Structure formats: structure tokens, C-alpha cells
N, C-alpha and C positions, 0 to 999 in steps of 0.2 A: 843670455847671462845665466850661468849656473847658480842654482839656489844653494847656498852653503848649508850643509847638514848641521843641525845643532849638535853640540858636544854631548848633551845629556842623553841623546838617543843611543841605543845599543848598536854596535858595529857588527857587520856580517862576519861570520866565521871565515877563517882563512881556508881557501879551497885546497883539496888534497891532491888533485890531478895536476899534471905538469902544465897542460894547456891553460887551465884556469889560473894557476899561479903566475904564468908568464903574462897572461892578459891582465891580471891584477897589477902586476908590476908596470906594464905599459900604461895602464890607466893612472897609476900613481905618479908616473914620470911627468915632470913639468918641462917648460921650455929651457929652464936653466940646467936641469939635471940630465936631460936627454942629449946623448952624444954617441959617437960611433962605438966607443968602447962598451957603453951600456947595451947597445943594440947587438954587438958581437957576443956579449955574454948571454944574451937571450937566445941567440942562434945556437950557440954552443950548448946551451942547456937543452934546447930542443933536440939537437943531434944526439946528445947523450941519452936522452929519453927514448929516441927512436931505436938506437942501437941496443939499448937495454931491452926494449920490447921484442925486437927480433931475436935476441939471444934467448929470451924466455920462451918464444914460440918454438924455436928450434929445439930447445931443451924439452919442451912438452911433447913434440912429435917424436923425438928420439926416445923418449921415455916409454911409449907404447906404439911402436912402429907398425906392428901387424894390424892393430885395430885401425890405425890411420889408413893403411892401404885398403882394407876392406871397405871403409867408408868412401874412399875416393873412387873405388871401382863401382860401388853402388850409385854414386852420384853421376858418373858417366853413363851408366845404363839408363838411368832416369832421363837424362838429356836425350838419348837416342829415341826412346819410346815417345817422348813428347814431340819430337820432330816428325815421326811417322804418323801420329794421331793428327797432327796439324794438316798434313797432306790429305788424309782421308776426309777430314771435315770440309776442306775446301772443295773436294770433288763432289761430296753430297750436296753442299749448298748450291753448286752450279746446276745440279740435276733438278733441284726443287724450284729454284728461283729464276731460271733462265727464261727470258721473255718469249722465246720461240718454242723451246722444247720443255720448259719447266712445268712441274706438276701444278703448281698454284695458279699460274696464268691460264692454263688449260681449263681448270675447274671453274675459275671465275667466268670465263667466256661461256661455258656450258650453263651455268646458273643464270646468267643474264638472258640467254635465249629462252630458258624455261619460264622465267618471270614474264617475259613478253607474251609468250603463248598463253599463260594463265590469265593475264590481263585481257587479252582478246576474248577468251572464253567467258570471263565474267561480264564483259561488256555485252556480249551476245545474250547472256542469260538475263541481265537486267533489262535489256531492250525487249526481250520476249515477255518478261513479267509485266513491264510497264504497258506494253501494247495489249496484253491480255486484260489487265485491270482497266485500262481505258475502254476496251471493247465491252467489258461487263458493265461499266458505268454508263456507257453510251446506250447500251441495250436497255438497261433499267430506266434510264432517264427518258428514253423515247417511249417506253411502255407507260411511265408515269404521265407524261404529257398526253398520250393518247387516252388514258383513263380519265384524266381531268377534262379533256375536251369532250369525251363521250358522256360525262356526267356520272360516271361510276366512282362516286366519292369514297365509298367504303373500301372498294378494292384499291383505290389510289392510296389510301392510308397504309395498306400493307406494303405496296411498292415503295412508298416513301420511307418506310422503315428499312427496306432492303437497300435503297440508295444511300440512306444515311449510314447504314452499316458499312457499305463499300467505301464511302467517303472517310469514315473513321478508320477503316483498315488499310487505307492507301499507304504505300511505302513512304518513308520519310523523304526520299529524294524527289517525290512528286508534289510535296506540299506547296512548294514555292514556284511550281511551274505555272505558266500561263494557261496551259490546257486545263489543269486541275482547277484553277481559279475560275475559268469559264464554266466548267462543269458544276461547280458549287453555285455560281450565280444563277444558272438555269434551274438547278434543283430548288434553290430558295424561292425563285419566282413561281415554279410549279406548285411547291408546297404552300406558299402564301395564297395562291389562287384557289387551291383546294380547301384551305382553312376558311377563306373568305366565302366560298360556296357553302361550306358546312354551316358557318355562322349565319349566313343569309337564310339557309334552309331552317335553322333552329328558330330564327326570328319569325319566320312565316309559320312555323309549327306552333309556337307558344306565343299567343298574342294577348296583351292586356291593354284594353282601351278604356278611355274615360270621356264621357260626353260633357263638353263644356257647357252646353245649354241646360243640362240637367245635373246640377251638383248632387254628388252622392251616388251617381249611377256608374257602375263599373262592370266591364265584361271580361271574362277569361275564356279564350277560345284555344282549344288544343286540337291540332290536325294530326291524324295518325300518319299521313304521308304527304309529301309535297313534291312537285316537279322541279328538277334542277333547272335553273334559268339557262336559256340558250341551248338547251338539250331536250331530248325526248325522254330522258330517264327520270324515274321517280325514286325517292328515297324515304324510308320509314323513319319515324321519330326515334325509336330505340337505336337505329343505326346512326342517326345524327348524334345522339347523345354519347354513344360509345366511340364514335369516330372523332369527335372534337378533341383537341389537345387538352392536356390537363390544365394548363393555365387559362386557355380560352373557355373551357367549360366552367372552371372555377369563377371566372369573371361573370359569365352569363348567369350562373346560379346565385352569385352575390346580388346581381341586379334583380333577378327574379325574387329572391327572398325579400329584398327591400320593397319591391312593388307589391308583393303579396301581403307584406306586413302593413304597409301604409294604405293600400287600396282595398284590402279585403279583411284581414284579421282585425286591424284597428277599427274599421268601420263596423264590422259585425259585432265587436265587443262594446262599441260606443253607442250604437243605436239599433233599433229594430228595423230590419229591412225585409224585403221580399226576394227570395231566391228563385230564379227560373233556370232550369237545366234542360238543354236540348242536346240529343244524341243522334248522330247520323253514322253512316258507314265509316267515313274517314274524317269526321268532324264532330267535336264535342264542345259545347259552350255552357258557361255558367254566368248568369247576369244578376246583378244586385240593383234593386230599385228601392228608394226610400218608402217606408211604410207610412200610412196615413196617421197612425197613432203609435205611441211607444210600446204599448202592450206590456205583457209580462216580461220581466228580465230574463227568465229562464229560456224564453224564445231565442235570445241571442246565443245561448250555448247550443241550442238545437241547430241554429243556422251554422254555427262554427262546425258542428259535427258533420252536417251535410257537405259543407265546403271541403273538409279534409277527406271525406269519403270520395268525393269527386276527384280531388287532387291525387289521392293515393291510387285510384283505379286507372287514371289516364296519363299520369306524368311520373310519379315517384317510382313506379315499378320498372320503368325503362332506364333509370339512372344506373351508371356503373357503380360497382360496390365501393370503389375507392373514393367516389365523390358523394355517394348516397348517404353514408353515415354522418359525415360532418354537416352536410346540408340539412338533413332531417333534425339533427341535434340543435342546430342554430334556429331552425324553424320552430322547434318545440320551445326553445328558450324565448323566442319572440312571442309565441302564442301565450305561454304562461305569464310573461311579463305584461302583455297587453290586457289579459283578463284581469290581472291584479290592478293595474293602473287605470284601466278604462271601465271596468265593470264592478269589481268588488270594492275597491277603495272609494270611488265616487258614490257607490250605493250604500256605504257603511252608514247606518242611520245615526242621527243625532238625538233620537228620542227612544225611550224604552218600548213604546207601543209598536214601533216599526221593526223591532228585532226579529219576530217570528218569520216574517216574509224574507228578511235578509238571510236568516239562518237556513231557510229552504234553498235559497239561491246558492249559498256557500256549499250546501250538501250536493247540489247538482253540479257545481264546479268541480268538486272532488270526483264525482262519477265521470264527468267529462275527461278529467285528467287520466283516470284509470282506463277508460274505454278507448279514447282517441290517442292521447299522448303516449301512453305506455303500450297498449296492445296494438293499435293500428299503426302508429308511426314507429314503434319499437324503441322508444327512448329508454334510458337506464331506469330500472324500477326503483333504484335508491334515490333518484333525483326527482322528488315530487314537491316542488315549491308551493303549489296550491294547497295540498293537504297540510303541509307544515304551517302555512299561513292560517288556514281555517282552524287548525288545532289550537292556535293562539288567538282566536277571534275575540274572545272576551277581553284580552289585554288591548287588542287593537281598538275595540269599541270604546273602552274606558279612556284610552289615550286621546282618541279623537274627541270624545266628549269633554275631556280635560282641556283640549285646545279651544273648543267652542266656548267653554265657560270662561277661560282666561281671556279670550278675545273680547267677549262681552264685558268682562270685568275691566279690561283696559279701556274700552270705549266709555264705560261708566265713570272710571276714575279721571280720565283726562278731560271730561266735560266740566267746565268751570261754571258754577252757579252759586254766587255768594249770598243770594237773597232767599233761597229756598231752605228754610230751617224749620226745626220743630223743637218744642221744649221737652226736657227730660227731667223727671223727678227722681231724686235719690234720697235715700235715708242718711241722716247724719250719723256718723259713727259715735257710739256711746262709750264713754270711758267706763271701764269695769270698776265697780265699787270695791273699795278696799276694806280690809278687816279693821275693826275698831282700834286694835292695838297699834295700828300704823297710821291712823288718821292724824295729820298734822294739826296741832292745836297751838295757836299763837298766843303766847303770854306777853305781857308788856315787859319784855326782858330788859328794856332800857329804862323802865320806870319813868317814861317821859310824860305820862299823864299826871304824875304827882298825886297829891291827895285829892280824892274825889270831892271831899267836902269843901276844901278851900278853892278848888278849880271847878266851879259848876259848869263852865263852858266846855269841859272835856267830856268825852263819852264815858259812861259808867259801865264797867265791865266786870263780870263775875268770873274769876279765874279758878274757882273751886271745882276742878275736874278730878273726880275721885278715881276713876278706872283707867285713865289715860295719862301717860307721861307727858308733862308739859314741855313743848319744844321751846327752848330759850335761846337758841343761837341765831335768831333772826335779828340782825342789827337794825332793820328798818321798822320793826314793830308792825309788820303787815298782818292784816286779816285777824284782828282781835275778835275773839268769839264773844258773843252776847248770849248769855244764858236765857233760856225761855222764861225763867222766873224773875229776871232782873228788870230794872226799869227800862223804858224805851230810850233810844238814843235821841239826844236833844242837841241842838246847835246853840251857839252863843248869841244868835240873833233872834230866832223865833221862839225858842224854848218849846217847840211843838214836837209831837211825835211824828217821826218821818213815816210816811206811808210806804208800804212795800213796793218794790219795783216789780210791777206786774204787766208792764206794757210789752206788747210784741215788738221785737226790734224792727220788724218791717212796717208795722203799723197798718196792715191791711185788715179790714173787716173786724176791728177790735170792738169790744163791748165797753162803751163808756161808763156803764153803770158800775163796773168793777174798779174804777179809778179811786174812788173815795174810801175803800175799805181800809181799816186801820190794822196794819201788821208791822212787825218789827223788821228792820233792815237786816239782811244777811251780811254781817260784817266779814265773814270768812271768804266771801266771793265764790264759794263752791255751791251754796244753796242746798247742802245735803243735811244740815243739822238744825234747821229752823222748825218752829212749831207750826202746826196747822191749827186752825181754830178748833174750839172744843168739839163742835159738831160739824165736821166737814160735809159739804154738800156733795153727794155722790153724782158723778157724771154718767150718763148712759154710755154703753159701749158704742164705739164708733162703727158705723155701718160700712165704712170703706177701710177696713183694716188691711193689714199686710197680706198680700197675695200669697197663697200657699204654694203656687207654682208659677214659673215664669210665664208671662204673657207672650203671645206671638208678636211679630213685628207690626202687624196692622193695628195692634192695640198698644202702641209704644207709649202713649200718654198715661196709661194706667200705672198703678203702683207696680214696681218691680222689685225683685229681691236684691238686696245689697248687703255688703258686709257692714257690721256695726261701725258707726262713726264715733270716734273718741270724743267728739264735741257734745254728744248728748249728756255726758256726765256733768256739763255745766248747768243743766236744768233749763235750757233755752226753749224750747218748743212746748211750753205749757199752754194750757187752754184758757189763758187770761187774755182778754182782748182790750186794746186801748185804741181809740180812734186816732187816726193820723192827723197830727197837728202841723200846720205849715211852718216851715222853718224861716225865721227872719234873721237869725244871727249867722248860722253856718251855711256854707255852700255845699249842700249834700247832693252828690250826683244822683243818688237814688231817687231824689225828689223830681227829677226830670221826667217828662212823659215817656212811657216805655215804648219800645219798638213795637210796631204793629204786629210783627210776626212772632212776638214773644208773649206768652200769656202772663197774667198776673201771678206772682209767686204765691205759694200757699200761705194761709193766714196763720199757721201755727209754727212758724219757723223764726228763729232768732239768728243773727249772725254769729256763728260759732268761732271759737278761737282757731287759729291756724294749728294744724296737727303737729307741725314741726316746731312750734314755739311754745315753750313752757309758760304758763300764765304767770306773769309777775305779780307779786303781792302788793297790796296798796300801802303806800307810805303814809299811813295814818299817824303813826307815832312820830314820823319826821315832821309832819305839819304841826303837830302839837308842840314838838320841841322848838320849832321855829317861832310859833306864837308865844311860847313861854318866855323867850328872851328878847322879843322885839317889841317896840313901843309904837312903831309907825311903819307904814308901807314903804319899802325901798324904791318902788317904782310906781308912784301913784298914777302916772299917765298911761300905764299899760292897759291895753284893751282886754287883756286876759289876766285873771287873778294869778298872782305870783305863787308858785309852789313853795317859796321860801318863807313867806310871812303867813299866808292864810292856808287853810286846808287845801292841799294841792288838787288840782283838777287834772285828770280824773281821780276821784276818790275811790271809795270801796267798790262801787260799780264801774268805775272808769277803767279799771284794769281788766275787766271782763264784761261781756255784754250783759245787759240787765236780765235778771232772772224772772221767770214768769210767776212762779208760785212756790213759796217755801214748803219744804217737806214737813211731814208730821213729826212731832216729837216722839212718836212711837217707833221711829226708824231705829234699827240697831246701831246706827252710827250717829246717834245724838251726841251733842257736845259733852254731856256729863259722863259718857262712856258706859252707862248702865242702861239696860232695857227699862224703859219707863213702865210704871204701873199701868195696867190696862183697866180702864173703867168702862162700865156699861154705856155711859153717856158718850164716850169718845170712840167707841168701836163702830165702824161703818157697818151698815146692814149688808153691803155687798162690796166686793173688791172692784176697784176701777182699773181696767187695763188701759194703760196709757199708750197711745201710738208713738212709735219712734218719730222724732222730728225729721222733717223732710225739707229739702232744698231743691231749687230748680236751676238748671243751666240749659244752654242752647247748643244744639248740634246741627250740623248740616244734614239735609235729607239724603245726601249721598251715602252717608254712613248707615242710614236706615236701610237704603236699598242694598248696600253691600251686606249688611247683616241678614237681610231677607234672602239674598242670594246664597250666603253661606248656609243658612238653614235649609234652603231648597236643595243645595248640593248634598248636604248630609242626609236629608231624607231620601234623595234619589239613590245615593250610594247604599244606604241601608236597605232600601227596597230591592235594589239589584242583588245585594248579597244574600237576601232571604229568598230570592226567586231561584228556580232551577231551570231557567230558560236555556242556559248554555249546556251543551253536551258534556259528559264526563271527561272525554278526551281533551276537550278544549280547556276545562278547568285544570286538568292535570298538567297541561303544557304551560300554564301561566305561573310565573315564579311567586306571585303573591295571590292571596285569596281574592275571589271575585268581589268586586265592589271596593276594594282597598284603594285603588288608584283614584276613583271618583271621591271617596271619602277624604283622601289626602289632598284633593284639590281645594277643599274648603280652607285649610291653612294656607295653601298657595295663593288664594285670592287675597287673604289678609297680608301675606308677604308682598304681593304685587302692589297693594295699596300703600304699604309702608315705604316701598322702594320708589314707586313711580310718582306718587302725588307730590311729595316735597320737592322732587326734581323738576317736575313739569311746571309747578306753580311756585317756584322758589322766589320770584320777584313779588308775586302777589302776597305771599306769606310774610313778607317783610312788614306788612301792615299789622299792627297789634291785634285788631279785631279778627283778621283772618288767621293769624297765628294762634290766638287763644281758641278760636272755633275749631281749628285743626286739633289742638290738644284735647278739646272736649270730644271731638270725633273719636280719637284714640281711646279716651276713657270710656266712652259709650260702647265702643266695640269690645274693649276688654271686659266690661261688665257683662255684656250680652254673651260673649264667648264663654265666660265662666258659667253662665247659665246652661248653655247647650253642652258644655264639656261634661257635665255630670251624667248625661245619658249617652255618651259616646263610648266606643270600644277603647281598649287600653292603648293601642297604637295611635289612634286618632286623638284620644284625650291627651296623650303625651305631646303630640304636635300642637294641639290647641293650647295646651298649657304653656308651651314655648311662645306661641303667638300672644297669649295673654301677658306674659312677662315682658315681651318686647313692646307691646302696645302700652303697657303701664309705664315702662321706662321712657318710651317716646313721648307719651303724654306729659309726664313730669318734666322731661328734658325740654320739650318745646315750651311748656309753661314757664319754666325758669329762664329759658333763652330769651323769650319775649321781654321778661322783666329785666334781665341783664342788659339787653340792648337799650331799653328805655332808661335804665340807670346810667349807662355810659353817656347817652345823648344828653340827659338832663344834667348830670354832673359836669359834662363838658361845657354846657351852656353856662352853668353857675361859675365854673372855674374861669372861663374866658371873660365873664362879665365882672366878677368881683376882684379878680387878680390878687387873691390872697388877702383881701380886705386891707390893703395898704393905703395909708394916707386918707382915711375916711374923714378926717377932720376938714379936708378941703371940700367945698360944696360940690365941685364938679365930680370928684371921685365918689362922693356920697351919692350923688344923683345916678352915677353909673352903676354903683352897687345896688341901689334901690331898684333901678330899672332891670338889672339882671335877676334879682330875687323875685321881682314881679313876674318876669318871663318864666322863671322856674315854677313859680306858683301856678301860673296859667297852664304850663305844660303838665304839671302833676294833675291839675283838675281835668284837663282834657283827656289825659290818660285814664283817669278814673271814670270819666263820662263815657269813654269808648268801651270800657270793659263792663259797664253797668248793664245788667241783663244778659250778658253772655256767660259769665262765670257764676258758680254758686257763691253764696255770701262768704263762705269760708275762704275760698280762693280769691274772691274779689278783695276782701279786706287784707288778705295776706299779700297780694300783689301790690296794692296801693301802699300798704305798710312797708314793704321792702323798698319801694321807690322813695318814700318819705325818709326811711332810715338811711338810705344812701346819701340823700341831700343833706340831712342833718349831720351825719358823720363827717361829710366833707366840710361842712360849715364849722363844726367843732374843731376839726383838725386844723383848718386854716386859721381860726382865731387863736387857738392855743399855740400856734407856731409863730405868732407875732412877737418879736423881741421886746417891743416897747409899745404901750398903749397909753397915750396921754389922756387927760381927763375928758377932753372934747371928743376924742375918738371913742372912748369907752361908752359915752352917752350915745354917740352915733351908732356904734356896733350893737348896743342894746336895742335901739330903735329898729335897726335892720333885722335883728333876730326876732323881734316881736311881730314882724310881718309874717313869719312862718307860723305864728299861732293860728292863722286862718286855716292851716291844714288840718287842725283838729276837727273842723267841721265835716271833714270827709268821714269821720268815725262817729258821727252823731246821727241817730235816726229819730230821736224824739228830743226836742229842745228842753222839755221838762226834766230830762234825765241827763246825767253826766255822760261824757263821751267815754269810749273804751279804746282810746288811741294807744294807751300804754300796752295793751294786750298785743298789738301788732307792730308797734314802733318801740323797741326796747330802749332806744336812746332818747325818748321823748322827755323823761324826767331829767336826765342829765343835761339835755339842751335847755330845758326850762330853768334849771338851776344856773346854768352858765349865763343865760340871759340876765338873771338877777345879780349874779356875782360880778358882772361887768360894772355895776353901779353900787355894789355893796361896799361897806367900810371894812377895815382890817378887823375890827372887833366882831362884825357880823360873820366874816369868814372864819375867824378863830372859833367862835361859838358853835357855828354849824359843824365845823370839823370835829370839835371835841364831843359834840352830841352824836356823831356818827351819821350826820345827814348827807355827807359828801362821799359816801362810799363808792358811788359810781365813778368818781374820778380817781385816776392813778395819782400817787404821791408826786411823781415828777411833773404831772400836768398841773397840779395845784401850785407847785413851786414855780413853774414857769409863768403861770397866770399871775401870781402874787408879784413876782419880779417885774412883769410887764406893766401891771396896774399901779404899783406904788413906788415911790422914790426910795433910794437906798438910805434907810434910817435904821436906828437900833430896833425900833418896833418891827420893821420888816424882817430884820435879821432874826429876831427872837421868834417871829411867826414862822419863818422858813425852817428854823431849827425844830420847832414843834411839829411842823408838817413832815419833816424828814424822819421823825420818830415813828411814822406810820399811823394808820388809822387806829383809833382806840378799840380795844377788845370789848365785846358785849359783856354786860354784867353776868357773872357766873362763870366766865371763861378767863377771868384775869388771874 
């Protein structure tokens, strides 16, 4: 079905020729329009067109008839010539391609016959060549077999090369033939037999034997010639060496080098032996027999020289050049390595006295290397490892010595012995005296004492200081100065003059006769501004003064030089002696029997304040303020006097250890600020030089041994550096100066101690005694290293200074770590037992809290007892004070955190807090003197006030707050405490409002 053409498409143009027009018309005709008439019209139209065309042709010919005739004639001529050419071509094709007579078939037949003839000639030539090659191979192979059978192994090697050349030059077409494969098989068999004969001949020429029955006995036998087995022929050793194949000879030489190294070179360098050399016409032997004694080490080098002379004369000269060079180089390498490892290094001395003999041995080793290794064996002159090593022999000696020292140090450090200790005496640091213009003078800024006439029970104080500005910003009224001309301090009970605090805090070997002397109490707590009696008794100079130079380790118990201790400024180590009084009230751990290994502490030492704790001032004005407004004791049942109502304990001397002897008023730092008038009656006839106060602690003997080792190492390094025992070339090859390595080993010993000891004994150091003793060891080492540092060179002093810093840090860190661990353990026990002091009104809960506090009290006392005699007094009281401080802080925090405290619970809490008052006994050395607990437990006064505030009335709290007595408490703490203790009344609201206003300002600052 025809597809209708869309009307919008353009139509084809009407054709111009007749045929196209007629065809278009035929195409446009349909079944309806097509008829005979239409077809006749189409035929007529075609006839007219044909007639018209003919007419036009005839007209065109007639128009130029002559031209038409010429063209017609030319066309006919061309047709004739084409016909003639076609005939000639057919004839020629028949002559060339005819199968019988044609040229091409004849040529092809001739070429085929020529190719067949050439192939026959080539086959004949190849056959001739193959037969000739086979004949040559057969002849050479037969000659090779005959030579091998006759034992002519050297000649057979040359024939082997010819046969191998023939086999390699064989034509390609013979490679895969059976004949050629058979020839190769026979050749390989003959060659292998020849190589086997040569190897067997070499083995019989060079023989190394070892006698099992006699260890250390070796024989080297070299035959000049041997008989080939199963033949009558003989072969020379050089011929054997040159005839062996490269691989076979290389394997034999490798085995020979190994045997020579292990059986001769190593033995000759390790021990002294006897060499026996026997020479015959065709046999040369060398035997090694162990010597009866080691003898001189240089003899070993002489034996090695004889051995290599023998080897060079009878063996090395016959080696082929291609194998001789690598074999000799490997032998030289083995020789120098063996001399280094078996002779020089083991002989490297570990003592200075042995160095001369060793240096002579090293010099002989260099001579051996030059004469034997370089000249005889022909090694590379630039490759001289022995000379290079000997040039740096000083460094090798020092490094080996360093290893011996560190190994000994390691053995010393890892040996645990907790019982071997010794005492160490140290000077207490003395606080530097300050200028008079900055001496703190405490005035009664709060005016809590009132009128001295109307208040006879208060201390009378002269505040007329002319040359010094009076400090008035102390809200506590601490340390009121008592002028030397004023009346003595009196109490409201005895009205008697208080005798000066003159007892030694330790109470050893005190003089009881000095107790009764009448002197005024130093209210300042510093002991710097008090008067001496009009005619002071001069003390003779001590015979055991401070040592001018550091003692050696063997005199470790003598006085040693120490840095000034800040605690001397407190005036503790005076020469006032008080007999030790047995304590019946306080549980003083220092009263326990001392450890047998620890000597008695010095008699002239007092427990100084912790260097890191500022001495708190005495709240004397606070006690006066409390007594001023109170009519009765708030807690009459308390075993410890309340700091709220009565004069708080500790008082003036409670905040610091008791002072031994007041200073003269002639001091430039007297309270009145002026130099006093000097009278003839008060001037001493001679000056008394007071020894610095000293304390004792215990260190392990290991630290003493380590220090002695460090000193020995430094002495050895110094002696080595000052000697000229090493040659100049050796010193020049060393990157550092001679002796530096040994000198720097001393700090390495200390580094090893710091790194190894805490790791090795980590479990044992969990014990407080061991931990504190280790801290003491580090402190002792730091002090002693500072002593030896001053006489060291700059480089060593710098390293020793680093060790000193590290040891000091380690000592302090370990000291505080032991305290921190004990604090965590004790506070954990307290927290788990009291459980926040909740519901103490119930008897069961009260019993639990009481039991927990009792356990804590026991743990604190045990901790103090453990550290007694191990630490110095300063560190002992600091450690115990920090532990007590942690317990009290936790207790204060838990009580202040209670949201509600009923009356019953407040009484119970106060009773529980009073149990901790027994801890004050840890800071009492003489029951006749107040404790110095406040000096080491900053929260003691706050805790004491809290104990009394739990049972105080609202008026008491208000009054104490207004008088500035509760400045230790934060405002929010007081507010929480008031809300917990008292019911919600208008009085409580007014009190809280007053508390929220903040602590009152001291007089003069309002």
C-alpha cells in the first residue's frame, strides 16, 4: 500500500525530456483514467519526438557534411587497426603460454631441475660438515678419556676446553640429534671424573686434622705433589689449584678459609699455643699444641705471624690470580676480626694499672697488621681496621669501663635490703633576718584587750614602737609584742611570771638547771626581739663546728655542708637543755623507743616549721575577745580547752615550736626599732658563734655505696684525664677528651638509680617507711652530689647539676606521694565510716561514726609512728600535719554540708569532733609546753571553733563574728551552719543578715 505523500511537501519539478514526461503521465494515470485513447496519445507523442530527433540529426549532418565524412573515415580506420592488433596479440600469447612450446612452461621446468640439483649439493655439504664435526668431537673425546684414564689431569683440562668449544660450535641442526646428545653425555662424564680426581688430589694435598683426644690440637699438612688414584701419574699442588674449575676451587677455598679461621686463626688469637713446623721434599706440616701457660699475649701475634708465613710460602703462592685476591682479602678480614674479638677486646683492661701492658699489645697488633696483613698478604693499605681501632683505644677503654661500672651499679641497685641504714645529719635552713623597717609588729588592732587596768587578767603590752610602723591589719591580734621594759605576762589564774620557753623540742640531754630561770615569753613567736639577761653567760665555741669541706663517704656521720635551712630563723636549736618528761596526756610517737639502727637525734635541735607553710600567728586577741564576752564554758565536758572561751591552745608558742633562748635586746631588730644603748655591763667579753641547728634523718646504706661509687668514678676519670698514658694519635681519634666518658658515667649511675630502683621495687615502695626512706636517699644523694659538683669540670658539673635537680624533684615528689596516698586511704576510711555524719542522733549511727573516727585516729598515729626516726623533724611534722589537715578538712566539709543539725546531733557531733583533739598530742614534745599543732595544721583553729560552735548559742556566734574571731570561716559556711543549727526564727534571720554583710573590717581600715 502506497504511502500518500503529504500535501505540504514540495513536489518534484516537471521533467523536460519527452521520456520523462511520458513516464510521469503514465505514473499519474489511474485505473479510471487509463484507456486506449490515453495510451495512443502517449505513443503518438513518442513517435513525434523520435521523428523530431531524426530530423535534427539529419539537419546537423547536412550542416557540416565534409567534417562528418572525415570523422566517419577515421572511425573505420581505427576499427581495422584494432582488428589487426587483436590477431597479433593472440599469436604472441600462444607462443609464450603454450604448454608444449611456450616460453614460460619451458623456463619453469628448467628452474625446477636446477633447484633439485642445488638441494642435492647442499645435502652433500651438510653431511660432510656434520661428519667432519662428529669426527673432531670423537677424536677430542677419545683423547680426553685417555688423558683422564692416564691421570694427566692438567692436560685433560685443556682437552676439556677444546671439546667444550667444539660442542658449543656445533651446527644448529646437530643440537637435537641423538649422536650429539651421546657425545655430550660422554663428555660430561669424563669432565666430572677429571674434576673429581682434581678435587680428590686437592683434598690430599691440603689436609687439616683435629685430634679428638687432645682438644686444641690442630695439624695443617700441605703436600707439594700427590699421585693420582688408580694411575701412576703424579700432579703438583699448583697444577691442581690452577686446574680446578672456578666454582670447585671457590668452594674448596671457602671451606679452607672456614677451617683456617676456626682451627688456627681463632685458636692462635684466643690462647697461647706451641707451633711445630716440619718440612720435607714434598710435604710440609704445621702443628698447634696447647701451651702449659698463657704467657704473654704478644706471643699470640708472633704465632699468627709464623702461621701466615707458612701459609704464604706453601699454599697462597700457588693460587690462581682470579681466586687469590678474594681469598686473601677474606682471610685478612677474618684475621683482623679474630684479633679484635678474641685478643684485643677480651684483653681490654677494666683497671687503669693494666693499661700499659695492653697498649703494648695494641702496638704489636698494629705492627702485625702492617707486616703480615698489608705487606705479606697484600691487602689494601687503606683497609686497616686494627690501626683504626687502636687509634681510638682510649674511647674503647672508657666505654668498657663505663659498662663495668653500670653493671656493678645495676647489681647494687637491684639488691633489696631495707634494714641496712645509716643516720644523716643536716643543718636546718635559717631564715634570713630582715631589716628593722620591715619587721612585722603586731599591735592590738582590734583593741580586744581593753583597758589593762580594768582587765588584770589580760596580757599587758607596750605598743610604743618609735622607729617601726605598727602593723594594724591583723584581725586576729597575733603575736603581740612585749617590750623588754614592760611587766611580765601574767595569767588570770596564777598571776605569776611565765618562765621562758627554753626546752629543747626533742628533749634529749637537756639541762634541768635551766628550767627555772625567769625570762619573759616571746609573744611574737619569732624569738628575734627578746631581751637577754643583763650579763649573758658566754658559751665556749663548739669544738664540732661546721666542716669547712665535705667529708668523704666513709665519714658520712660527720657534719656535712648543707644549704641554710629557713627553720633556723625560728630560734629553735638554742643551747638550752630541758630534761625529757614522760608524757601522760598526749600520744607522742617520738616517745616510742627508737629504731636500733637509728642513732639518737642531736640534742640541740627543735622541730622546725615546714618550709612550705607560713607560720600562723597566735590568736591571742581572739581568746581575749572570747573571754571578754563569755561567762561560762560552752563545753564543760570537753577534754581539751575550748579555743572559744579560754585562751586557745596552742597559744603563743603553740603556733610555732618553743624557742630555746630569747635574743639580746642589743639586736638591731629589737621591738622598739632603735639600736639599744650599749653599756659596759651588758657587753659580752667575747662573741659567741652559734652553730646552725641540725636534724637527723635515716637513709639506706645503698645510697651511701652509690655515692661512694660516684666519687670513685669521678676520681678515676680525673686521674685518667690527667695522665698521658694514651698515645697522641689515640687521643686525636677520640671525639671527646680523654676521661670524659668515665666522668660522665657518674651522672649515668645516678640516672640508673632513679630509673631502675622505683621500677624494681615498686611494690615494696608502697610501704610508707620504704617510700620515705627512698625520698631520703634521693635527698642524701642530691646533697652529696652538690658537694662533689663544685670540684668537677664544666661539662660534668652541668650533668651533675641536672642529676641534683632531678634527685631533689624526685625526693620531694616521692615524699608528697607517700603523704597523698596515706591521705586518700585515711580520708576513704573516714568517709566510708561516718557517711557524711548523717543521723548521728541515733545511737547505732553514732557508734559507727565514733568507731570510724577511732580507726582514723589509730591510722594517723600508726602513720606517725612509722615515720618517726626516718624523717627529719621538719618533714616529720609536715607529713603528719598534712595527713591531719586532710582528715580535719574532710570532717569540716561533711559537717558544714549537713542541711539540718538537731540539738541532739549537734551535741553528738561536738563529742565526735572532740575525739580528734587527741591528734594534738602528735605535736607535743614536752607536756609542760603548749603544742605547736597550728604551725603544721592550718585548719586546727577552724576545726576547734567548729567543735564549740556546734554547741554555742546564737548570741555566742554573733558576738564572735562581730569581734572577728571567725575569720577562718567563709560567710556562706557560717550561714549554712546557722541554718542547720537553729530553727527558722526572726533571730536567726537577723543573724544570717548580719553574717551576709561580711566579716567586720579591722579597726583602722573601716
